[in-house]
C-alpha positions as CSV (number, residue, x, y, z in Angstrom):
1,M,3.9,47.5,-6.2
2,N,7.7,47.8,-5.5
3,I,10.4,45.9,-7.6
4,T,11.3,43.5,-4.6
5,T,7.7,42.2,-4.1
6,H,7.0,41.8,-7.9
7,S,10.3,39.9,-8.3
8,S,9.5,37.5,-5.4
9,H,6.1,36.8,-7.0
10,K,7.8,35.9,-10.3
11,L,10.3,33.5,-8.3
12,I,7.2,32.0,-6.6
13,I,5.2,31.5,-9.7
14,A,8.2,30.1,-11.6
15,A,8.9,27.5,-8.7
16,V,5.3,26.6,-8.5
17,A,5.0,26.0,-12.3
18,F,8.5,23.9,-12.1
19,V,6.9,21.6,-9.3
20,F,3.6,21.4,-11.1
21,M,5.7,20.3,-14.3
22,L,7.5,17.6,-12.2
23,L,4.3,16.3,-10.7
24,S,2.5,16.2,-14.2
25,A,5.6,14.4,-15.8
26,S,5.5,12.0,-12.8
27,C,1.8,11.5,-12.9
28,G,1.6,11.2,-16.6
29,R,4.6,8.8,-17.2
30,K,3.5,5.8,-19.6
31,D,4.7,2.5,-18.4
32,T,5.5,0.0,-20.9
33,V,4.5,-3.6,-20.3
34,Y,5.4,-6.5,-22.7
35,Y,3.0,-9.4,-22.7
36,S,2.4,-12.8,-24.2
37,G,-1.0,-14.4,-24.8
38,S,-4.4,-13.2,-26.1
39,D,-5.1,-9.6,-26.6
40,D,-8.5,-10.1,-25.5
41,N,-7.8,-9.7,-21.6
42,D,-9.5,-7.9,-18.9
43,L,-6.2,-7.0,-17.3
44,L,-4.8,-5.6,-20.6
45,G,-7.8,-3.5,-21.3
46,L,-7.8,-2.1,-17.7
47,L,-3.9,-1.2,-18.3
48,A,-4.6,0.4,-21.7
49,D,-7.6,2.5,-20.3
50,E,-5.3,3.6,-17.5
51,G,-2.4,4.9,-20.0
52,F,0.0,2.0,-20.0
53,R,1.8,1.2,-23.0
54,L,1.2,-2.5,-24.2
55,K,3.4,-4.6,-26.3
56,G,2.7,-7.7,-27.6
57,C,5.4,-10.3,-28.2
58,G,3.6,-13.5,-29.3
59,D,4.5,-16.4,-27.1
60,A,6.0,-16.4,-23.6
61,R,9.5,-17.1,-24.7
62,S,9.3,-14.3,-27.1
63,A,8.1,-11.7,-24.4
64,L,11.0,-12.7,-22.2
65,D,13.6,-12.4,-24.9
66,N,12.1,-9.2,-26.4
67,A,11.6,-7.3,-23.1
68,P,14.5,-5.1,-22.1
69,E,16.3,-5.2,-19.1
70,G,14.2,-4.6,-15.9
71,A,11.0,-4.4,-17.8
72,A,7.5,-5.6,-16.9
73,V,6.1,-8.6,-18.2
74,L,2.9,-10.4,-18.1
75,L,2.8,-13.8,-19.4
76,L,-0.7,-14.7,-19.9
77,G,-1.7,-18.7,-20.2
78,S,-5.0,-19.8,-22.2
79,Y,-7.8,-20.8,-19.8
80,P,-8.5,-23.7,-19.5
81,D,-6.2,-26.0,-21.8
82,G,-3.1,-23.6,-22.7
83,I,-1.5,-23.6,-19.1
84,L,1.8,-21.8,-19.4
85,H,4.8,-24.1,-18.4
86,L,7.6,-21.7,-17.2
87,S,10.9,-23.9,-17.9
88,P,14.0,-23.3,-16.0
89,T,15.9,-21.4,-19.2
90,M,12.8,-18.8,-19.1
91,L,13.3,-18.5,-15.3
92,E,17.0,-18.0,-15.8
93,T,16.2,-15.3,-18.6
94,A,14.1,-13.4,-16.5
95,K,16.5,-13.3,-13.5
96,A,19.4,-12.5,-15.6
97,K,17.6,-9.7,-17.4
98,R,16.1,-8.3,-13.8
99,L,12.6,-8.7,-15.5
100,R,9.6,-8.2,-13.4
101,V,7.1,-11.0,-14.4
102,F,3.5,-12.0,-13.7
103,A,2.8,-15.4,-15.1
104,D,-1.0,-16.0,-15.1
105,F,-2.3,-19.5,-15.3
106,A,1.2,-21.1,-15.2
107,C,3.2,-23.7,-13.7
108,L,6.9,-24.7,-13.0
109,T,6.6,-28.5,-13.9
110,D,7.9,-30.0,-17.0
111,T,5.0,-32.3,-17.0
112,A,1.3,-31.5,-17.5
113,P,0.0,-30.7,-14.0
114,T,-3.4,-31.7,-12.7
115,I,-6.2,-29.4,-13.7
116,D,-9.0,-29.3,-11.3
117,T,-12.2,-27.2,-10.9
118,I,-13.2,-25.4,-8.0
119,A,-16.5,-26.3,-6.2
120,Y,-17.0,-24.2,-2.8
121,E,-13.3,-23.7,-2.3
122,R,-12.3,-20.0,-2.0
123,V,-9.3,-17.9,-2.2
124,V,-7.7,-17.4,1.1
125,V,-4.9,-14.7,1.6
126,I,-1.9,-16.1,3.6
127,D,0.8,-13.4,3.8
128,S,-0.1,-9.6,4.8
129,L,0.1,-8.2,1.0
130,C,-1.4,-4.8,1.7
131,P,-4.2,-3.2,3.8
132,E,-7.1,-4.7,1.7
133,L,-5.5,-8.1,1.7
134,Q,-4.5,-9.6,5.1
135,P,-3.9,-13.1,6.3
136,M,-7.2,-15.0,6.2
137,D,-9.1,-12.5,4.1
138,L,-11.5,-14.2,1.5
139,L,-11.8,-13.7,-2.0
140,S,-13.5,-15.7,-4.9
141,I,-12.7,-16.9,-8.2
142,N,-16.0,-18.7,-8.6
143,R,-16.0,-22.2,-10.3
144,G,-12.9,-21.9,-12.6
145,W,-10.0,-24.1,-13.1
146,Y,-6.5,-24.1,-11.4
147,A,-3.4,-26.4,-11.8
148,R,-2.4,-28.4,-8.5
149,E,1.0,-27.2,-7.8
150,E,3.6,-27.6,-4.7
151,A,4.9,-24.1,-3.7
152,D,6.9,-22.9,-0.3
153,N,5.0,-19.8,1.2
154,P,2.3,-19.3,-1.0
155,L,0.9,-15.8,-0.9
156,M,-2.6,-17.0,-1.7
157,V,-4.2,-20.3,-1.4
158,I,-7.3,-22.1,-2.7
159,A,-9.2,-23.9,0.3
160,R,-12.4,-24.9,1.3
161,V,-13.1,-22.6,4.5
162,A,-16.2,-21.2,6.2
163,G,-16.6,-17.5,7.0
164,F,-18.0,-14.6,5.6
165,D,-15.0,-12.3,4.7
166,T,-12.3,-13.7,6.5
167,A,-11.6,-17.8,7.1
168,A,-13.2,-18.0,10.3
169,Y,-11.6,-21.4,11.3
170,G,-8.3,-20.6,9.6
171,L,-7.1,-23.4,7.6
172,E,-8.0,-26.3,9.8
173,N,-9.3,-29.5,8.4
174,T,-8.8,-28.3,5.0
175,T,-6.9,-29.0,1.9
176,T,-5.1,-26.3,0.4
177,S,-3.5,-25.4,-3.0
178,P,-1.2,-22.3,-4.0
179,L,-3.1,-19.9,-6.2
180,V,-0.2,-17.0,-6.1
181,Y,3.1,-17.5,-5.1
182,K,6.8,-16.0,-6.0
183,P,9.3,-18.7,-7.0
184,E,11.8,-15.8,-7.3
185,E,11.6,-12.2,-5.7
186,N,10.9,-10.8,-9.4
187,I,8.5,-13.2,-10.6
188,W,4.8,-14.0,-9.5
189,V,3.0,-17.2,-10.8
190,S,-0.8,-17.6,-10.6
191,T,-2.3,-21.2,-11.0
192,S,-5.4,-20.0,-12.2
193,N,-6.6,-17.4,-14.4
194,L,-7.0,-14.0,-12.6
195,S,-6.5,-11.4,-15.5
196,D,-9.8,-12.2,-16.6
197,F,-11.4,-10.9,-13.4
198,A,-14.3,-9.1,-15.3
199,R,-15.6,-11.8,-17.6
200,L,-15.2,-14.4,-15.0
201,R,-16.8,-12.0,-12.4
202,Y,-14.5,-12.3,-9.5
203,V,-15.6,-10.7,-6.4
204,P,-15.1,-8.7,-3.8
205,E,-14.1,-6.0,-6.4
206,F,-12.3,-4.0,-4.0
207,R,-9.6,-6.9,-2.8
208,W,-9.1,-7.8,-6.6
209,K,-8.4,-4.2,-7.4
210,A,-5.9,-3.9,-4.4
211,F,-4.4,-7.2,-5.8
212,W,-3.7,-5.9,-9.1
213,E,-2.5,-2.5,-8.0
214,L,-0.1,-4.4,-5.7
215,V,1.3,-6.4,-8.7
216,M,1.4,-3.8,-11.0
217,S,3.1,-1.7,-8.4
218,D,5.6,-4.5,-8.0
219,L,6.2,-4.9,-12.0
220,T,6.6,-1.2,-12.5
221,G,8.5,-0.2,-9.6
222,H,6.2,2.7,-8.3
223,K,3.1,3.0,-6.9
224,V,-0.1,2.1,-9.2
225,V,-3.5,3.2,-8.2
226,F,-6.5,2.3,-10.7
227,G,-9.1,4.7,-11.3
228,S,-11.8,2.1,-11.6
229,M,-12.0,-1.5,-12.4
230,P,-14.0,-3.1,-15.3
231,S,-17.0,-5.1,-14.4
232,Y,-19.5,-7.2,-16.5
233,V,-22.4,-7.1,-13.9
234,H,-22.8,-4.2,-11.6
235,P,-25.6,-2.5,-9.6
236,A,-28.0,0.0,-11.3
237,Y,-26.9,3.0,-8.9
238,G,-24.3,3.8,-6.8
239,R,-25.0,4.2,-3.0
240,D,-25.0,7.9,-3.1
241,E,-26.0,8.5,-6.8
242,A,-29.1,10.5,-7.5
243,L,-32.0,8.5,-8.3
244,P,-34.2,10.0,-11.2
245,D,-38.0,10.2,-10.9
246,S,-38.5,7.4,-13.4
247,A,-35.9,5.1,-11.6
248,R,-38.7,2.5,-9.9
249,L,-40.9,2.4,-13.0
250,A,-37.7,1.4,-14.8
251,S,-36.6,-1.2,-12.3
252,V,-40.4,-2.7,-13.0
253,R,-39.7,-2.8,-16.8
254,K,-36.1,-4.0,-16.7
255,G,-37.4,-6.5,-13.8
256,V,-40.1,-8.1,-16.3
257,E,-37.6,-7.9,-19.2
258,W,-35.2,-10.1,-17.4
259,F,-37.7,-13.2,-17.8
260,F,-37.0,-12.8,-21.2
261,N,-33.3,-11.9,-21.0
262,G,-32.8,-15.4,-19.3
263,H,-35.3,-17.1,-21.4
264,F,-37.1,-18.8,-18.4
265,L,-40.4,-19.0,-19.8
266,I,-40.2,-22.7,-21.3
267,D,-40.9,-23.2,-24.9
268,S,-41.5,-26.4,-26.6
269,T,-38.4,-26.2,-28.9
270,W,-36.1,-26.6,-26.1
271,T,-38.0,-28.6,-23.5
272,D,-36.5,-31.9,-24.2
273,E,-33.2,-31.1,-24.7
274,W,-32.8,-28.5,-21.8
275,L,-35.6,-29.2,-19.1
276,G,-35.8,-32.8,-19.7
277,K,-31.9,-33.1,-19.6
278,Y,-31.3,-31.0,-16.6
279,Q,-34.5,-31.5,-14.2
280,G,-33.8,-35.0,-13.4
281,D,-35.4,-36.0,-10.0
282,G,-35.5,-32.5,-8.9
283,L,-32.5,-33.1,-6.3
284,N,-29.8,-31.6,-8.2
285,P,-31.3,-29.7,-11.2
286,F,-28.4,-27.9,-12.4
287,G,-27.2,-27.2,-15.7
288,P,-25.6,-24.5,-18.2
289,A,-27.2,-21.4,-19.0
290,L,-29.7,-21.7,-22.0
291,P,-28.2,-20.4,-25.3
292,D,-29.1,-16.8,-25.7
293,S,-30.6,-17.8,-29.1
294,V,-33.4,-20.0,-27.6
295,K,-37.3,-19.3,-28.2
296,D,-39.2,-17.6,-25.3
297,G,-42.3,-19.6,-24.2
298,D,-45.7,-17.6,-23.3
299,G,-46.6,-19.3,-19.9
300,T,-48.4,-22.2,-21.2
301,L,-45.6,-24.5,-20.2
302,G,-44.3,-22.8,-17.0
303,L,-41.3,-21.2,-15.8
304,L,-38.1,-22.2,-14.8
305,E,-36.7,-21.4,-11.3
306,G,-33.7,-19.0,-12.1
307,H,-29.9,-19.4,-11.7
308,C,-27.9,-21.2,-9.1
309,S,-25.1,-19.4,-7.6
310,A,-22.2,-21.1,-9.9
311,I,-20.3,-19.3,-12.3
312,D,-18.0,-21.7,-14.3
313,G,-14.7,-21.2,-15.9
314,T,-16.1,-19.7,-19.0
315,G,-18.1,-17.0,-17.2
316,R,-21.6,-18.6,-17.7
317,Q,-23.7,-19.0,-14.6
318,A,-25.6,-22.1,-14.4
319,Y,-29.4,-22.3,-14.3
320,R,-31.8,-24.3,-11.9
321,Y,-34.1,-26.5,-14.2
322,W,-36.8,-27.2,-11.6
323,M,-40.5,-26.7,-12.0
324,R,-42.1,-25.7,-8.9
325,D,-45.8,-24.5,-8.2
326,D,-44.9,-21.5,-6.0
327,V,-42.9,-19.5,-8.8
328,Q,-45.9,-20.2,-11.2
329,G,-48.2,-18.3,-9.1
330,E,-45.7,-15.8,-8.1
331,A,-44.7,-14.9,-11.6
332,S,-48.4,-14.7,-12.8
333,M,-49.0,-11.8,-10.5
334,T,-46.0,-10.3,-11.5
335,F,-46.6,-10.2,-15.2
336,A,-50.4,-9.2,-14.4
337,I,-49.4,-6.2,-12.5
338,A,-46.5,-5.1,-15.0
339,G,-49.1,-5.7,-17.8
340,E,-51.5,-3.2,-16.0
341,L,-48.9,-0.6,-15.0
342,L,-47.3,-0.7,-18.4
343,G,-50.1,-1.3,-20.6
344,N,-48.8,-4.4,-22.0
345,E,-51.4,-7.0,-22.9
346,H,-48.7,-9.7,-23.8
347,Y,-47.5,-9.7,-20.1
348,K,-51.4,-10.0,-19.1
349,K,-51.6,-13.4,-21.6
350,I,-48.6,-14.6,-20.1
351,A,-50.3,-14.3,-16.6
352,E,-53.3,-16.0,-17.7
353,N,-51.2,-18.8,-18.9
354,L,-49.0,-19.2,-16.0
355,T,-52.0,-19.4,-13.7
356,D,-53.9,-22.0,-15.8
357,F,-50.4,-24.0,-15.8
358,S,-50.4,-23.7,-12.0
359,F,-53.6,-25.3,-11.3
360,D,-53.4,-27.8,-14.3
361,A,-50.0,-29.2,-13.5
362,F,-49.8,-29.1,-9.8
363,R,-53.6,-30.0,-9.0
364,Q,-53.7,-33.5,-10.7
365,G,-54.6,-36.9,-9.2
366,P,-55.9,-36.6,-5.7
367,R,-55.5,-33.2,-5.5
368,D,-58.2,-32.9,-8.1
369,D,-60.4,-35.5,-6.5
370,P,-63.4,-33.8,-4.3
371,E,-63.3,-37.2,-2.3
372,S,-59.8,-36.9,-1.3
373,P,-58.5,-35.4,1.9
374,T,-55.8,-33.7,-0.3
375,F,-58.1,-32.1,-2.6
376,G,-57.3,-28.6,-3.6
377,L,-53.8,-28.9,-2.3
378,L,-51.0,-27.5,-4.8
379,S,-47.9,-29.9,-4.7
380,W,-44.5,-28.6,-4.2
381,S,-43.1,-29.4,-7.6
382,L,-43.4,-31.8,-10.7
383,T,-40.7,-34.1,-9.2
384,H,-42.4,-33.9,-6.1
385,P,-45.9,-33.9,-6.2
386,H,-46.6,-35.7,-3.1
387,V,-45.0,-32.9,-1.0
388,Y,-47.0,-30.0,0.3
389,Y,-45.5,-27.0,2.0
390,G,-48.0,-24.3,3.3
391,D,-45.8,-21.3,2.7
392,D,-45.3,-22.5,-0.9
393,N,-49.0,-22.8,-1.3
394,A,-49.8,-19.5,0.2
395,R,-47.4,-17.7,-1.9
396,S,-48.9,-19.4,-5.3
397,I,-52.3,-18.6,-3.9
398,L,-51.5,-15.0,-3.3
399,G,-49.9,-14.6,-6.7
400,S,-52.9,-16.2,-8.7
401,A,-55.5,-14.3,-6.7
402,L,-53.9,-11.0,-7.6
403,A,-53.4,-12.1,-11.1
404,A,-57.0,-13.2,-11.2
405,D,-58.2,-9.9,-9.9
406,I,-56.2,-7.5,-12.4
407,L,-57.2,-9.8,-15.4
408,K,-60.7,-9.5,-14.2
409,N,-60.9,-13.3,-14.9
410,S,-63.0,-15.4,-12.4
411,K,-62.4,-18.7,-14.1
412,W,-59.9,-19.4,-11.1
413,D,-62.2,-18.2,-8.3
414,E,-63.3,-21.7,-6.9
415,K,-59.7,-23.4,-7.2
416,I,-58.1,-20.2,-5.1
417,T,-60.8,-20.9,-2.5
418,E,-60.4,-24.6,-2.7
419,A,-56.6,-24.1,-2.1
420,I,-57.1,-22.1,0.8
421,L,-59.6,-24.3,2.4
422,A,-57.5,-27.2,1.5
423,N,-54.7,-25.9,3.7
424,Y,-57.2,-24.7,6.5
425,R,-58.7,-28.2,6.7
426,T,-55.3,-29.7,7.4
427,T,-54.4,-26.9,10.3
428,G,-54.5,-27.8,13.8
429,R,-56.4,-26.5,16.6
430,F,-53.9,-24.0,17.5
431,G,-53.6,-22.5,13.8
432,F,-50.5,-24.2,12.8
433,R,-49.9,-26.8,10.1
434,G,-46.0,-27.6,10.7
435,E,-43.2,-27.6,8.1
436,R,-44.3,-30.1,5.7
437,L,-47.1,-32.5,4.9
438,E,-47.1,-35.6,2.5
439,E,-49.8,-37.1,0.6
440,D,-49.5,-40.6,1.9
441,D,-49.5,-39.4,5.6
442,I,-52.8,-37.3,4.9
443,Q,-54.3,-40.3,3.0
444,K,-53.6,-42.6,6.0
445,N,-54.2,-40.2,9.0
446,G,-57.2,-38.6,7.5
447,L,-58.2,-35.0,7.9
448,K,-59.7,-35.4,11.6
449,Y,-56.1,-36.4,12.8
450,Y,-54.7,-32.9,11.5
451,Q,-57.6,-30.7,12.7
452,E,-57.0,-32.0,16.2
453,R,-53.6,-31.7,16.6
454,E,-52.4,-29.5,19.2
455,L,-49.2,-28.5,17.2
456,V,-47.7,-25.3,18.1
457,N,-45.0,-24.1,15.6
458,P,-43.9,-20.4,16.2
459,H,-41.9,-20.4,13.0
460,P,-43.3,-17.6,10.5
461,H,-41.4,-18.7,7.7
462,F,-43.6,-21.8,7.3
463,E,-46.7,-20.6,9.1
464,S,-47.3,-17.1,8.5
465,W,-48.3,-16.4,5.0
466,M,-51.0,-19.0,5.1
467,W,-52.7,-17.2,7.9
468,A,-52.5,-14.0,5.7
469,C,-54.6,-16.1,3.1
470,Y,-57.1,-17.1,5.7
471,L,-57.6,-13.5,6.8
472,W,-57.8,-12.2,3.0
473,L,-60.6,-14.9,2.3
474,Y,-62.2,-13.9,5.7
475,R,-62.6,-10.4,4.2
476,Q,-64.0,-11.8,1.0
477,T,-66.6,-14.5,2.8
478,G,-67.0,-13.3,6.4
479,Y,-66.3,-17.1,7.3
480,E,-65.4,-16.5,10.9
481,P,-63.4,-19.7,11.5
482,L,-60.9,-18.3,9.1
483,L,-60.2,-15.4,11.4
484,K,-60.3,-17.4,14.6
485,T,-57.8,-19.9,13.3
486,A,-55.3,-17.2,12.0
487,E,-55.8,-15.2,15.1
488,E,-55.0,-18.1,17.1
489,G,-51.9,-18.9,15.4
490,I,-50.8,-15.3,15.4
491,S,-51.7,-14.9,19.1
492,R,-49.3,-17.8,20.0
493,T,-46.4,-16.6,17.7
494,M,-46.2,-13.3,19.2
495,A,-46.2,-14.4,22.7
496,A,-43.6,-16.8,21.7
497,Y,-41.1,-14.0,20.4
498,P,-38.3,-14.1,20.4
499,A,-37.2,-16.8,22.8
500,E,-39.3,-19.8,21.2
501,W,-39.3,-18.8,17.6
502,G,-38.0,-21.2,15.2
503,W,-35.6,-19.7,12.4
504,T,-34.7,-20.9,9.0
505,N,-31.5,-19.2,7.6
506,G,-31.9,-16.3,10.1
507,L,-34.1,-14.6,12.1
508,Q,-34.5,-11.5,10.4
509,Q,-36.5,-13.4,7.5
510,E,-38.9,-14.5,10.4
511,K,-39.7,-11.0,11.5
512,A,-40.1,-10.0,8.2
513,R,-42.5,-13.0,7.4
514,M,-44.7,-12.2,10.3
515,I,-45.6,-8.3,9.2
516,L,-47.9,-9.5,6.5
517,P,-50.6,-11.6,8.6
518,L,-50.1,-8.7,11.3
519,A,-51.0,-6.1,8.7
520,W,-53.9,-8.0,7.5
521,L,-55.1,-8.9,10.9
522,Y,-55.1,-5.3,11.7
523,R,-57.5,-4.8,8.6
524,V,-60.1,-7.0,9.8
525,S,-59.7,-6.6,13.2
526,P,-58.2,-3.3,14.2
527,T,-57.8,-3.6,18.1
528,D,-55.1,-1.7,20.0
529,E,-53.6,-4.9,20.8
530,H,-53.4,-5.9,17.1
531,K,-51.9,-2.7,16.1
532,K,-49.1,-2.8,18.9
533,W,-48.2,-6.5,17.5
534,L,-47.8,-4.7,14.2
535,T,-46.0,-1.8,15.0
536,D,-43.9,-4.0,17.7
537,M,-42.6,-6.4,14.8
538,T,-42.0,-3.8,12.3
539,A,-39.9,-1.9,14.8
540,E,-38.0,-5.1,15.5
541,L,-37.4,-5.6,12.0
542,L,-36.5,-2.0,11.0
543,K,-33.7,-2.0,13.9
544,N,-31.4,-3.6,11.5
545,Q,-32.3,-1.4,8.6
546,D,-29.2,0.4,7.2
547,A,-29.0,4.1,6.2
548,S,-28.8,2.6,2.5
549,G,-32.3,1.1,3.1
550,A,-31.1,-2.6,3.3
551,I,-32.2,-4.7,6.1
552,R,-29.2,-6.5,7.5
553,E,-29.2,-10.0,8.1
554,E,-29.4,-11.5,11.8
555,L,-28.8,-14.9,13.3
556,G,-31.0,-15.9,16.1
557,D,-30.6,-18.8,19.2
558,P,-28.5,-21.5,17.6
559,A,-30.7,-24.1,19.1
560,K,-33.5,-22.7,17.3
561,G,-32.1,-22.3,13.9
562,M,-32.8,-25.0,11.3
563,F,-29.7,-23.8,9.1
564,G,-27.3,-21.5,11.3
565,R,-23.7,-20.6,11.1
566,I,-21.4,-23.1,9.3
567,K,-19.6,-25.0,12.1
568,S,-16.3,-26.1,10.3
569,N,-14.5,-25.6,7.0
570,D,-15.4,-29.2,5.7
571,A,-19.1,-28.5,6.3
572,Y,-19.0,-25.3,4.1
573,G,-21.2,-26.0,1.0
574,T,-22.9,-29.1,2.0
575,G,-26.3,-27.8,3.0
576,E,-28.5,-24.8,3.6
577,A,-26.8,-22.1,5.3
578,P,-27.0,-18.2,5.9
579,L,-25.3,-15.8,4.1
580,I,-23.6,-14.3,7.1
581,F,-21.3,-15.8,9.7
582,D,-21.8,-13.1,12.7
583,N,-24.4,-10.8,13.5
584,G,-23.4,-7.3,12.2
585,D,-22.0,-8.6,8.8
586,P,-23.4,-6.2,6.3
587,I,-25.4,-8.4,4.3
588,A,-28.9,-7.9,2.8
589,D,-30.8,-11.1,1.7
590,M,-33.2,-10.7,-1.4
591,L,-34.4,-14.6,-1.1
592,Y,-35.5,-14.8,2.4
593,T,-35.8,-11.3,3.9
594,C,-35.7,-8.0,1.8
595,N,-37.9,-9.5,-0.9
596,F,-40.9,-10.3,1.9
597,A,-40.2,-7.3,4.1
598,F,-40.7,-5.2,1.2
599,F,-44.2,-6.6,0.3
600,S,-45.3,-6.8,3.8
601,L,-44.0,-3.3,5.0
602,N,-46.1,-1.8,2.1
603,E,-49.1,-3.7,3.2
604,A,-48.5,-2.4,6.8
605,A,-47.9,1.1,5.8
606,H,-51.2,1.2,4.0
607,A,-53.2,-0.7,6.8
608,T,-51.7,1.9,9.6
609,G,-51.1,5.1,7.5
610,D,-47.8,5.0,9.7
611,K,-45.3,7.7,8.2
612,E,-42.3,5.9,9.7
613,I,-43.3,2.5,8.1
614,A,-44.1,4.3,4.9
615,A,-40.9,6.2,4.9
616,A,-38.8,2.8,5.7
617,T,-40.6,1.3,2.7
618,E,-39.6,3.9,0.4
619,K,-36.1,3.6,1.8
620,L,-36.0,-0.4,0.9
621,S,-37.3,0.6,-2.4
622,E,-34.8,2.8,-3.3
623,F,-32.2,0.2,-2.1
624,L,-33.5,-2.5,-4.3
625,T,-33.7,0.0,-7.1
626,R,-30.3,0.8,-6.8
627,I,-28.8,-2.9,-6.5
628,Q,-30.7,-4.2,-9.3
629,A,-28.3,-6.1,-11.9
630,R,-27.0,-4.4,-15.1
631,S,-25.0,-6.0,-17.6
632,E,-24.3,-5.5,-21.3
633,N,-22.0,-8.5,-21.3
634,V,-24.3,-11.2,-19.2
635,K,-27.7,-10.7,-20.8
636,N,-29.2,-13.3,-18.8
637,V,-28.7,-11.5,-15.5
638,D,-29.5,-8.2,-16.8
639,G,-32.6,-6.8,-14.6
640,A,-32.2,-9.3,-11.8
641,W,-31.9,-9.0,-8.3
642,F,-29.4,-11.5,-6.8
643,R,-29.6,-13.3,-3.5
644,A,-26.8,-11.3,-1.7
645,F,-25.7,-7.6,-1.4
646,N,-22.9,-6.4,0.6
647,Y,-24.1,-2.9,1.3
648,R,-20.6,-1.8,3.1
649,N,-18.8,-2.5,-0.3
650,W,-21.5,-2.0,-2.6
651,D,-21.2,-5.5,-4.4
652,Y,-22.4,-8.9,-4.8
653,W,-20.6,-10.5,-2.0
654,A,-21.2,-13.2,0.9
655,S,-20.7,-16.4,2.2
656,D,-21.4,-18.8,-0.7
657,A,-22.1,-21.7,2.0
658,D,-25.8,-22.2,1.0
659,A,-25.5,-25.0,-1.5
660,G,-27.0,-24.0,-4.7
661,W,-28.7,-21.1,-3.2
662,G,-25.4,-18.7,-2.5
663,R,-24.8,-14.9,-2.9
664,I,-25.5,-14.6,-6.9
665,S,-28.8,-17.1,-7.1
666,T,-31.7,-15.4,-8.7
667,L,-35.3,-16.9,-8.4
668,T,-38.1,-16.0,-10.9
669,G,-40.6,-16.4,-7.7
670,W,-39.4,-15.5,-4.6
671,I,-37.0,-12.8,-5.3
672,Q,-38.1,-11.6,-8.7
673,S,-41.7,-11.7,-8.5
674,W,-42.1,-10.2,-5.2
675,I,-39.9,-7.3,-5.7
676,V,-41.2,-6.3,-8.8
677,T,-44.8,-6.6,-7.9
678,T,-44.2,-4.5,-4.8
679,Q,-42.2,-1.7,-7.0
680,A,-45.5,-1.6,-9.3
681,L,-47.9,-1.4,-6.3
682,M,-45.8,1.6,-4.9
683,E,-46.0,3.1,-8.4
684,M,-49.6,2.6,-8.2
685,N,-49.8,4.0,-4.6
686,T,-51.7,0.7,-3.5
687,S,-51.3,-2.3,-1.6
688,Y,-52.2,-5.9,-2.4
689,W,-55.2,-5.6,-0.1
690,D,-56.8,-2.4,-1.7
691,L,-55.9,-3.6,-4.9
692,T,-58.0,-6.6,-4.6
693,S,-61.0,-5.4,-2.7
694,D,-63.2,-6.1,-5.6
695,S,-62.1,-9.6,-6.0
696,S,-64.6,-12.1,-6.9
697,V,-62.8,-14.8,-5.4
698,G,-64.7,-16.5,-2.5
699,K,-67.9,-14.7,-3.3
700,N,-71.0,-17.3,-4.0
701,S,-68.6,-20.2,-3.5
702,T,-69.8,-23.5,-3.0
703,A,-66.6,-24.8,-1.9
704,F,-67.1,-24.3,1.8
705,D,-70.1,-26.7,2.0
706,R,-68.4,-29.0,-0.2
707,M,-65.0,-29.2,1.6
708,L,-65.7,-28.4,5.4
709,K,-68.4,-30.8,5.8
710,K,-66.1,-33.8,5.0
């Protein structure tokens, strides 16, 4: 090597080292942030983790006085009672010293402002703040508090608006209140507590991350990018994170533990104080979360519904204090199969108690009178004993039947048979029962009226799983009319697809519900036509399966939907509604679609041996394993599946228009039970149909003679 080349290399190395030193100094710069308020704050914790120097200064006046010229200052109000008042002299101090200030939960008024509670309002971006925060983009601060202020040109407002990710109708016909505004160029003001974003579980996370990066970039004078955001509740696994071999089994274990984490099993020590206080007439059964210290029941007094989709300003998520029969039967199945899989006898005892409770509490009065036309039916809820939904009966029955088989307990055999036949004998000539029947009507009209009805109702959400019950009992007994009735209803429904199908919260859920009776029809009558119906319907459902395994929601013909797209801003949050606004919104629904699709696809895969259906079921299982909630801070949601998941952003975000049943609702029955049960079935490499092949239900039953001769 010659001297010239060697010298050149030394110069290059020196230059590279100098540039690297400058870059390192820049990247490692420690910004100092002065603050007032509580040290226990999510934003302060994030800044500390990101390497910022934090200097607490007592109150807001002291922070402004002690901060050097041009410094970054955070003024943190105390939520909900200690709103920060920014006086004119404080503003003058900040202006004179060229301080860069963010005042959280603050106001400019001298008098105490009106503090309101958010109901169904959301955060709407007004100004173009950054690529992730464009005009009409939506965020949520849940049901916290905010100060009603007046402000010119707010950057973000609080308003009741319809839409999934953006305010679909803009801000027409809705009242707005400023959330974030800048009274001076160097001062930001928020009328609510935005800095405790993790504890109060604000979403979507990527937008709040962008917001705080924007704020801190403005306060420090250089671009700030956070490595991550703290979160109190998060999915168990990332989208692309490798799943351990034990992940599905762990999801079963965590899924059953959740019933205890939330204390949903009712115990006599808190029945009056909590259930008695908040259940009421069942129309508005919402109340605060149970204390973490309450005692768990053992199933003898039943099971609560779960969470509603509401987090208050303390970060606590509200409960639904309602006693429905369907969740009792469904949960009994889950405790039974988890007990079998995990070798836990305590779970099995809970399953037995829940099954007893279901038949004891929801089959009273005329439902337990052999001379009554409603004999054998299971009432909707304790508050509505006169109401009968065939679908709710079906899910309770299927749950109880699986529990009975796993527990090898025949004491419920006749009641399970009677429940199926009670629904069968109120079914019309073409195999349909309709959405809902009521006690007074059945008593007045008599059974013949219902049996002779020429009702046609191609609406799988309400009809299809009772057909599955008929087919299952036909397998048990060989009673031909059960097969014929189910086949008639299924045939007419398949002929009506898709143009004449009714749909509830979305068309996709109807497809999901239809697969189970098709799978079991093929089991008992394996014709080419029946197989084609099954494979065609699974193909229709799986057209919307994402690469992640999620099944995307889909709206049908608006003329056929019970609860379609929200039509105005003021209608948002006033009734039942889908999680999406437009087809293509990247949302999976665990209350109406993915839960039932999961169970049904597993049945279809075992019925047909179809490898593509089996692969799709496995993908859905992996998706559900990944999105199961994990939390060290919010124990009562640890192990749950929330209703909604955004598989594009990988968080729990969707439209929250469905009153009480929005994106983060949970349900001990519909959601949790079917997902945990199917995960367990897959771990056992079996199906419900195969596992119950030795069931004693219907065998040597006298119910057929007693009930069908009337």
